[in-house]
Phi, psi and omega in degrees: 000135181267123183235119177254126179251113177268114188249124172260132193284008170277352179248184176299138190231136168274134184273163189257136174200179178222139187281135183218041177254143186294140185232161187233133178282107186260152175288129179291162177298145183294125181272151177299152179302131181084357179284152181282141176236162182277136177223160170248129186240124176243142181216204180290343177184173183299315181297322178297316179296322178297318182296317183288328176295315180290330180297323180269004178092009179279170180244121178285130177256327178211137167280135182232069184295340180297336177238019177059044183206199179203159172261150186208159168257123184230140169286162176305323179291322179291321176297320179296321179294321179297317179297326179292335180296327180071010182249359183230157170256131188237127182235135171286124175296138187237145177283135177244125184234133181299131181281351183282008185245159180304138176098350179288133185285350179252004188299143170263150174287146180276156177288150176263012184282188186266010182073027178099008174081020180281104181226002181286144177290346177276162182284122180288164180284145170267092187300331182303327180300316181289320186294333180258000178085011179292334179296318178294322176295319179299322181294339180262006175096005179272116179221008180092004179305134178089358182248136177254127179248130175260141180233123177255110187201224187259005181097193185220154179270150177300333183295344181284356182304325183297326179284318182291327182297328181295336178261358181052042181276148171272154181226135171245127183233139180221134176259114184288342178249007179078002181276174176303142184284345185303139181275107177263358179267307183107339183291317178298319178301317183295312182294315182297321184280342168297321179287314199231009184289120180275353181302135183264145184261189184301330182271006178085358181270146172293156178285330181279149178289322181225073189291353180263003184290158167268147188242140168241116182252124178243120178270126180228353182233147184268190184300329178273005183073024183260140178207187176226163174302319183300313183293316179299317179294324176296321176294316178296319179297321177296318178300315180298317184287336185250010186297323181284320182300323182251006179054049180285117181253337184227139175233123176263124178237093182266056173216161182209109179267148178296128180301139176238002179196179170297154184307319187289347178260346183279129183298322179292321177295320178300319181296315182289331174296320179297317178296316178301313181297330182277001177102006178268124177285113182260125179244124182236147175284147181288327186119162182249038183252014179288175007266011182294153178291160176052049180242014176294133182264177171274131010263008180299342179282354177289125190295331188284324190279178181265116180252133192243125169263177186241138168238170181222151176274003174059032181064025177226068187299334181269004182232086181306336179291347177270348184288151180203166171293135176288151182287337185271347188296123180295151186231161176270192002278172172285172181287350174263004176090013179273144177280121179218152356286164177284325185214165172246159174210161178303125180222014176253130177046056179269143185264128173217186181259135172210124184281120188295334186269346183237344185268123182297319180299319178296325178288324180285330183229067187289346182302332190261009175279126180275170188256032180208133170053030179058028181283151186214142182254132183212148178242152176156164173291343174297315180293321178296319178300317179297323177299320178290320179299318175299321180294320179297321177300320178297319179297319182289327174295318180293323184214088184296346183274357183299139173271162177305318179298321179293321177297314179300315180300311184290328175295320182287314180299325183272357182289156181249102178287155175282127181241145178274178184300342178266011179069024176256161182300125181281330176238153178287164179294337177291341179260318186245357183057232180274352179114192181287138180292151170233102185299323182296311181293326182293320178300320183265003177291148176242012185292150181216152167072021182251003181239142177062030179293134178085357178262159179220097188290331177295316180293321180300312181292326178287343182082010181274344180201143173227167193224152175238159181260184187270010182272145179221169175235132180279168182297334180277002179093352178286162181245150179210171180242140177251157176275187184295345179262003180083012181269130179302138174275107188268068178226153177299135180102336178260355178241137186212128182262021174065038176245157176228128176246121182278060184243165179230204183089012180263149175264123178271099197234138177274001185270007181288134179264114178279095182304327180259024184057220177248042180304327183290351175261009181274170175226160181228150181299127180283106184224122180300343178272353182291140183297332185271358184298328178294344178292347178270009175276080185299148181297335179275006172050060181300150198292343181274001177305327181269012175095014179284101181239121192284003177246011179267055183054029178250137181284123177287143179295127179292347182257007180294140185290139170211165185196158162241174197296126185276169176293135176227156177295156184293139177226000000 
């Protein structure tokens, strides 16, 4: 049952958030022979998909016009009949489970530290605001007013009403699986309040990056951080259908599933492409599977959207020379050769709200609960994505006419890459993209036309053209970037041997001259006849090399790995 709760904050309020803990695609329990299982069915349109499902005797559970399809319950015999028709794409719905919980095969051990030493009864500072220049924007009156940010996550706790009431914000909440909206995980609460918490800290700054925004909270994950493709797609479909009614301009997706196909075949990637084309700026976390190469998750592997990695101030906010890339931040390239992430944002020991008595994450990791206002310290690319979503809201308040491509361009142009003492890139573009965001410079940037060059989202969605990026892999396993002629760019930062050094001493500087512009953010027509196509035969032999595409009327394996950002120790 679909339940929309329109909440006015003079009453009891469900708080708004988005889930950003790493998750794992787990094998569902074995069903009895002949029992119905969940599938995603795509056809020429939703009504066409509904008709063919009913024709074979299946039961439609959700209409999904955002991907021209529907979700359905089908027996093995009914699924076989659909595949025989040859007119539909059929996907086995898969369980997605947050990796931050015990038993996750990708879990990282948590730090036993104090979460940065926050033990004062006063509200600690959100240093990320100062580090990205949001404090200066706040002083000029920019707080996200007039912009609606949607967050797809684990829901919100009723206790956050005291924070939201101070801003007199309206809230729209939707449960994509029909369950209670309350956040029993804590992850959604944390991510959402990084974006919008108006509580002021010791330095007089609000804890949220954009505390004046209006919020749309969509719950798609349960207390254990578990969901399915169908539930996530239902949430994205609801956001797509209601984007105009609530003026949704920004969407935060703090989850990352393991890719199972090229981006253009993945239903979640297709959905976020539809939202981007419709004018919604989609911000996704890169994933917490770094520092190894090719660990960008879904939907962050979608070339059009903004994919965010994490850096940390290393508990020295006033000393930029101590700042560094986090060890957990997922890195590119994608399996289609795109350089990801595009940007970094603070993602180490970020402060948000998590209720200690109801949030499972807080109960599993109580060390990081602060002793004031239910504040909680957490690290991850989920948190970094929330910082960027708040920053985008500030940009949209300053200039409501910005398109998603223009927002992405200005974030990249205004970013500060980490440079070594010789003024060369300290990390490769596969690790840091354009560098750490600077919200202040992004708001005042006038740059245009530097993002998604060479791509065509309309053709991509129509299936008439797909695209690859400029990344390649050498025989020795290293990665590099080629120019438009296919020639390797032989410069520091464009070559990477898949190593990570947990060092600092780098200057995060806006003065770096990108001699090749932002060529590494460009795309090229995916054509089997292109001379560089053989460059996508990655040494790790990813499984679609042999043509395994899960939407070619082929049943995707229910045990294939997928994930959203997992729990990591504080950095």
